[in-house]
C-alpha positions, 0 to 999 in steps of 0.5 A: 454509447460505449466509448475508445476506452470500454467505458459506458454512458451509464459509468459515467453517469454513475461517476458523475452523480455518485454522492459515497454514502460512506462519506465523512458528512460534518454535517450528519457525523462528528468524525469518531462516530463516522470512523466507529460505524464506516469501518465495522461496515467496511470489515464486514464488507471486506470480510476482514473481522479478523485476521489471523497471524501465519506461520513462517518457514526460515528459509536462510539467511543473510548479513549485509554489513551489519543488518540481518536479513533472513528469507521467509515464506509466511504461509497464509490462512487462506492456504497461499504462501509468500516469499518474504524478505525480513532485514533488520539492524544488528540489535539486542535493543527492540526496533521500529517495525516497517511493513514495506510494500512493493509497487505494481509498474506493469513488472512482476519477475520480482516482488521483494526485490523491488525494495530489499537486496540482499547480497546473495541475491540468485543473478536472474534476480539480482539485475532486475532488482538492481534495475528496477531502483533504479528506474524507480528509487533512484538506484537505491533500495529502499528497504536496505535504506530503512533497516541502516536508518534504525526500522526492521522491516517486513516485503512480501511478494502479492499474488502476481509477483515474484514467487507468485508471478503469473503470465504478466499484465495480461494474466491479471484479468483471467487472475482477477475473473479466477478468484470472482468465480467464487466472490473473492477480489483480487484487491480483497485477496492482497488486504487480507494477506498483507493485513496477515504480514502486519500481525507477523510483523508486529508480534515479531520478537524485537520489534517494539509492537507500538511503533509500527507503519506501513510505508509503500509506492505507487499500488504498495503507497494504495496498500499503505493507506489501506493499512493505516485506516484498517489496522489499530497495529499501524501507528504511522503511513508513508503513502508516496504516489498514490491518491486521487478521488475517483471521479478524478481518476475515471478519466481518460488515458487513467489506467483505472479504467483498462481492467487489468491492474486496476483489479488490485484497488477494486474492492466489490464489498464496498466499491461507490460507497466510500471515495479514496480519499475518505477510505484513507482518512479512517487512519487520522488522526495516525500520523501520515505522510501522502506524496504525490508528483506534480508530473505524475502521469497516473495521479494528474496533480489537481486531482491530487490535491483535491483528495489531500483538501478533503482528507486534510478536513477530516484530519482537522476534524479528528483532531490532528491536523498535523498529523496528515502531511500531503507534499507535491513532488515536482518528479513524476511517478518515481520515489527518489532518493531525496524524498525517501530521505525526507519521509524517512526524517519524518518517520524518525520524527513521528515514531 
């Protein structure tokens, strides 16, 4: 039988009995051995055993009251190009670097502009940029706030957004299907490009390579913990508004059951082998801050709390229990200014 959300009984049975062979099992292995073997298997399955550093084309620059901005075009190893904003403090000293990963939000006409606002942003993108910041980020552009706190911030359009936008929400299904014709997944393309953007950021002159972090909200939060788990270049991670267990998220009303945006988080090569909190915990013992809203309709509180519990077991076993910070905020699926400030304060301490 297939229910009204197109979930067949087979999928429910798979959901309920899946044991996730790559999850951490303290009775079977210590954390270090589990991480070493699982990361090797994950990188093979995801096709990311080697990561290129993209070249960049300079498209423009601006000054914003002590912040120096650049409009770049990254040229990825897969032949794709993506617009990026790089925003830096005006200093001669090396700064920490932040790979800032934009959200999904089912709003595609802007990507990098959701998080970084240049003063001379064209009218057609300036208005939606400001509206989006008001809707989800307390009226503030997070990338600008980070740069004013001393971080160099890189934000790049993911495939499907900004200068790479397709045909909107319904077009995601075709975008994913067209890539699947060649054994490629939408999530895998975004992952590889994020890793290449990270490699670019780390190697920029003026960036302290030992102080690079990933940071994101919603889909950007999931991208952030994937970076922390899979790349040794990420030294700390802030992930807001994307964490749960597969079982908990495959419930009535979840985006995970609708196709479309779910394809941005579905990796066929590892599907059913490792649950989300265990994937994220491959980052242990790195400092990591995870936030979830008690009223977040996409990530129910009970499921987010269960994912955090499983993650804490792994950070505990890694010998760094305090390096993981998990917090429940009173809000829904938003990232308000006070939470942003708290997260940046935390980053200041760990970086």
